[in-house]
C-alpha positions, 0 to 999 in steps of 0.5 A: 522552511515550514512548506519544506518540513510539510512536504518531506513529512507528506512524503514520510506518511506516504511512504509508511501508508505504502509500506503497508500496502507493499509499495513503500518507494512509490508512496515516498515518491507520490507523497514527495511529489503531491504533498497532501494530495500524495498522502490522500492517493497512498491511502486511497491505492491498493498497492499491490494487493488483491482481494482473497476470493474467500475471505475478501481480506486484501492480500498479497497478489503473489500469495500462495495461502491467504494469511487471514483465512488460511484457505490455499489460493494456488490450484494443486496440480 
């Protein structure tokens, strides 16, 4: 029973980490399948984020304006 609770807590922790990176569902699944290693993988993954070309903070891949430095990321035509 202890191992089941440990595995479920790893899945929840990985889901919380994945949620902050925009990948809550896959974080939960990885945590559920791999336990503590899934949590480690969730910590090391970048999710669906990329670095801003101006301030280097991680932002959503489809962002049009960086929420940190407020620089427009889409070229105006």
